[in-house]
C-alpha positions as CSV (number, residue, x, y, z in Angstrom):
1,X,-0.4,-19.9,-9.3
2,X,2.5,-20.0,-6.1
3,X,0.8,-18.2,-3.4
4,X,2.0,-17.5,0.7
5,X,0.3,-17.8,3.6
6,X,0.6,-14.6,5.8
7,X,-0.3,-14.0,9.3
8,X,-1.0,-10.5,9.5
9,X,-0.7,-8.8,12.6
10,X,-2.1,-5.1,12.2
11,X,-1.1,-3.0,15.0
12,X,-2.0,1.3,16.0
13,X,0.4,4.0,16.1
14,X,0.1,3.6,20.2
15,X,0.6,-0.3,19.9
16,X,-3.3,-1.6,20.5
17,X,-4.7,-4.2,18.2
18,X,-6.5,-2.7,15.1
19,X,-9.6,-4.7,15.5
20,X,-11.4,-4.9,12.2
21,X,-9.2,-3.3,10.0
22,X,-9.4,-3.7,6.6
23,X,-6.6,-6.0,4.4
24,X,-6.8,-5.5,0.9
25,X,-4.3,-7.5,-1.3
26,X,-4.3,-9.8,-4.3
27,X,-5.1,-13.2,-3.7
28,X,-3.6,-16.0,-5.6
29,X,-3.9,-15.6,-9.5
30,X,-3.2,-17.4,-12.9
31,X,-0.8,-15.0,-15.0
32,X,-3.3,-14.2,-17.3
33,X,-5.5,-12.6,-14.3
34,X,-2.6,-10.9,-13.2
35,X,-1.8,-9.5,-16.3
36,X,-5.8,-8.5,-16.9
37,X,-5.0,-6.9,-13.3
38,X,-1.6,-5.3,-14.3
39,X,-3.8,-3.3,-17.4
40,X,-6.5,-2.5,-15.7
41,X,-4.4,-0.5,-12.8
42,X,-1.4,0.4,-15.2
43,X,-1.0,4.2,-14.0
44,X,-2.0,4.0,-10.7
45,X,0.1,5.2,-8.1
46,X,-1.9,4.4,-5.0
47,X,-1.4,0.6,-4.1
48,X,-4.9,0.8,-2.1
49,X,-6.7,2.3,-4.7
50,X,-5.9,-0.5,-7.0
51,X,-6.2,-3.5,-4.7
52,X,-9.2,-2.0,-3.4
53,X,-10.9,-2.4,-7.0
54,X,-9.5,-5.5,-8.3
55,X,-8.1,-7.3,-5.4
56,X,-9.4,-9.2,-2.3
57,X,-10.2,-8.2,1.4
58,X,-10.5,-9.7,5.0
59,X,-10.9,-8.0,8.3
60,X,-8.7,-8.1,10.9
61,X,-9.9,-10.0,14.2
62,X,-10.2,-8.3,17.9
63,X,-6.4,-9.0,18.3
64,X,-5.5,-7.2,15.0
65,X,-4.8,-10.6,13.3
66,X,-5.8,-12.1,9.7
67,X,-4.9,-15.1,7.8
68,X,-4.8,-14.6,4.0
69,X,-3.6,-16.3,1.4
70,X,-1.4,-13.8,-1.1
71,X,-0.6,-14.0,-4.9
72,X,3.4,-14.4,-5.2
73,X,3.8,-10.9,-5.4
74,X,1.3,-8.3,-4.4
75,X,0.6,-5.1,-1.9
76,X,-0.9,-5.6,1.2
77,X,-2.8,-2.5,2.3
78,X,-4.4,-2.2,5.8
79,X,-6.8,0.7,6.9
80,X,-8.4,1.4,9.7
81,X,-10.5,4.2,10.0
82,X,-8.2,7.2,9.1
83,X,-5.0,4.7,9.5
84,X,-3.1,3.0,6.8
85,X,-0.3,0.9,6.7
86,X,1.2,-1.1,3.8
87,X,4.0,-3.5,2.7
88,X,4.5,-6.0,0.2
89,X,5.6,-9.4,-0.7
90,X,7.6,-11.1,-3.6
91,X,8.0,-14.8,-5.0
92,X,11.3,-15.1,-2.7
93,X,9.2,-15.8,0.1
94,X,8.0,-19.0,-0.1
95,X,4.9,-20.7,0.5
96,X,5.0,-19.5,4.3
97,X,3.4,-19.4,6.7
98,X,4.7,-16.0,7.4
99,X,4.5,-13.6,10.0
100,X,4.2,-9.8,9.6
101,X,3.4,-7.1,11.5
102,X,2.0,-4.1,10.2
103,X,2.4,-0.8,11.8
104,X,-0.5,2.1,10.6
105,X,-0.1,5.3,10.8
106,X,-2.3,8.4,10.3
107,X,-3.1,8.7,6.6
108,X,-2.7,12.3,5.0
109,X,-3.7,13.6,1.9
110,X,-0.5,15.4,0.4
111,X,-1.3,18.6,-1.2
112,X,1.6,20.7,-3.4
113,X,1.2,23.6,-5.2
114,X,4.6,24.9,-6.7
115,X,4.9,28.8,-7.5
116,X,7.6,31.0,-8.5
117,X,9.2,33.5,-6.3
118,X,6.4,35.7,-7.3
119,X,3.9,33.5,-6.5
120,X,2.7,32.3,-9.5
121,X,2.1,28.7,-10.5
122,X,4.7,26.9,-11.9
123,X,3.1,24.4,-15.0
124,X,4.5,21.4,-15.6
125,X,6.9,20.6,-12.6
126,X,7.7,17.4,-11.8
127,X,6.5,16.7,-8.0
128,X,7.8,13.6,-5.8
129,X,8.0,12.4,-2.5
130,X,9.7,10.1,-0.1
131,X,8.2,7.6,2.1
132,X,9.5,5.1,4.4
133,X,8.4,1.6,4.5
134,X,8.1,-0.2,8.2
135,X,7.4,-3.4,8.8
136,X,8.2,-5.9,12.2
137,X,11.3,-7.6,9.7
138,X,12.2,-4.2,7.7
139,X,12.8,-0.6,8.1
140,X,13.2,0.6,5.2
141,X,13.9,1.8,2.3
142,X,13.2,5.2,1.8
143,X,11.0,5.0,-1.6
144,X,10.5,8.2,-4.1
145,X,7.1,8.3,-5.3
146,X,6.5,10.0,-8.5
147,X,3.5,12.4,-8.1
148,X,3.3,13.5,-11.6
149,X,3.8,16.8,-13.1
150,X,1.9,20.2,-12.2
151,X,-0.9,21.6,-13.8
152,X,-2.4,25.3,-14.5
153,X,-2.9,25.8,-11.1
154,X,1.0,24.2,-10.3
155,X,-0.8,21.9,-8.5
């Protein structure tokens, strides 16, 4: 069960510490537990929901910091009210300890309706969106999120 100690610093868009933010992550796990978690969260497009349901949580202190021991491959989701930040680590990081700064941004719901030129809903269109990951050491990459196909209402 390789793990990494992370010292996380969560900040709001104005640079102030995100005191009391919720930090969600996968703790060190056996391969059998990883397999069970993967099976249970298969098809989930939202890392925060996947980790919230089966992972572990912590809270940042008044300075916006938290020390967490993470699994060898994990998303880390930080929520403070309607602000969210995400980062991830893999087994290339080593045992740590490592420092990580997560900049939280306002979390918004993306609602999409695909219509044709006459305004009628388009059924079965694949919808994707682009996101950019931001941490202290890493700005990028742009990644594509597959949001699935539109339903009868074009949503």
